[in-house]
Every structure is written in C-alpha cells, then in structure tokens.
N, C-alpha and C positions, 0 to 999 in steps of 0.2 A: 679405754686403757691407754696410758702414755708410758712408754718405756724410755727413760732418759739415761743416756750414757754420759757419765761425767768425764770431763777433760780438765786437766790442771788449770787451763786459762779461764774456764767458766764455772769452776766447781762451786764457788760461793753463790753465784747467781742461780745455778741449777738447784742447789740444796735449799735455798731460802726464797728467792724472788719467784722463780718458776713454780715452785711448790705452792706458794700462796696464790699465784695466778691460776694454776690448774684447779686448786681448791675453790676459788671464787667462781670459776666457770663450771663447777660441779662435775669435773671429770671423775668418774666413779672409782678409778684405780690409778695409782701412780707407782711405778717401779723405778728405783734408782740403782743403777749398776756402776760400780767403781772398779774398772778393770785394773787400775794400778794397785789398789789395796785388796783386790779380789773379794769385794764386799757388795752385798745386795740387800736393799731394803724394800719392803712391800707395804703399800698404804692403800686403804680403802676409805671411801667417804662415808662417814656416819654423822648424822646431825650437822651437816655443813662443815665438818672438820675431818682432816685426815687422821686416821688411827692406824698405827703400825700393826701389821699382822705378821705372824712368824710361821715358818714351816713346822710340820709335825715330824720331829726327828729329822730325817734326811729328805722328806718328801714335802714339796710345796704344792698345795692344791689351790687353784684359782677360785676365788669367790665369785667373780663376775663372769667367768667363762667356765661354767661347770663342766667337768670332765678333763680340763687341762690340768695336768700335773707334771712335775719334773723332779728329778733327784738333784738336790743341791750339790752333791758330790760330783755330779757331771758338769756343772756349770763352768767351772774353771779348770776342769781336768784336761789332761793331754790326750784324751780319747779322740780318735778320728771322728769328725762330724758325721761322716757316712755311717759309721758304727752306731752312733747315737740315733740317727734317723731310722736305722733298721732294727734297733733294739725293740723287742716285743713290748716292753714297758711303755715306750713312746708311741708305738703303733696303736696300742689301746687308748692311750691318752689323746693323741691327736685324732684318732678315729672317732672318738666321742664328739669332737668338734665338727668333723666332716658330716656326721649324721645329723647335726643341727644346721647344716647348710653353710658352715663357715669354711671358706676355701683354705685348706692347708695342704700344700704340695711340697715337693722337694725344695723348691726355691724358698718358700716361707720357712720351712724348718731350718734350712741352711742359714737364713738371715737370723732366725731366733737364736740358734746356738752361737752364731758369730758374735752376738752382742757380748758374750761372756769371754771372748778370746781377744787376742791381740791382732785380729784380722782387721785391716783397715776398711772402714766403711765410710761412705760419703755423707751420711745423714746422722743426725743426733737422735731424733725421736722416731719411734715406730708406733703408728696408731692402729688399733684394732677396732 
C-alpha cells in the first residue's frame, strides 16, 4: 500500500507519473490524499491496472488490509486525533490488524490520521 499526499508543486507528477510507476511495480493499493481539496481516492490493482474503489456510504474498508476500516467523515474533520484513536470504531478496526501481527500503535495511528490534516509531516509516502 502506498499513501501519497498531494502537494501543489508535485500534484501532476503524483496523479499521473507516480501512479503509473506504482502500477508498473505492481503495488497492490494506492491511496491519493489531497489535503487542499479534502479529497481522497483509493485504487487497487486488478489485472495489472489500477481500478478506483469507493467507500460504502461513510465507511471505507481496505481490500488489502482486511479489518482496516475508517469513516470518511473523520478523515478531514476537526475531531481531536486522540479522540479518533480512542474511538471504539477504530479500536475494533485497528485491533483486527494487530491480531494479524501488523504493528499498529499510537504513533502509527497518529501518523495515519495526520495524513488527512494540515499537520506538517516530513515525508510524502507511507508504506505498509
């Protein structure tokens, strides 16, 4: 999974060049987050091409990380990140990943939710 945070200076490269590069490298999932437009797109690799997938209502369920789900309404909300981390909905969601041996702690959750906010982060991609 690659999560790409768009920035105005590299937006076209991220949307087109990098997407094709990740596709050719057979990265199973590619999420594009545009914090300026508060817009998110999710793609999965099917038959060597990315296909956009959509949330079911307000809930996005990851195809490649079964058990990972989040509410789209929380992604760009003003809710405190700690509230989101402590929310029983996310406890169950991230708990499913922990049971599979995937390390999800407070730091990982903070980083995850930070992607959708105007919190400065030093890196562009986050790989799982």
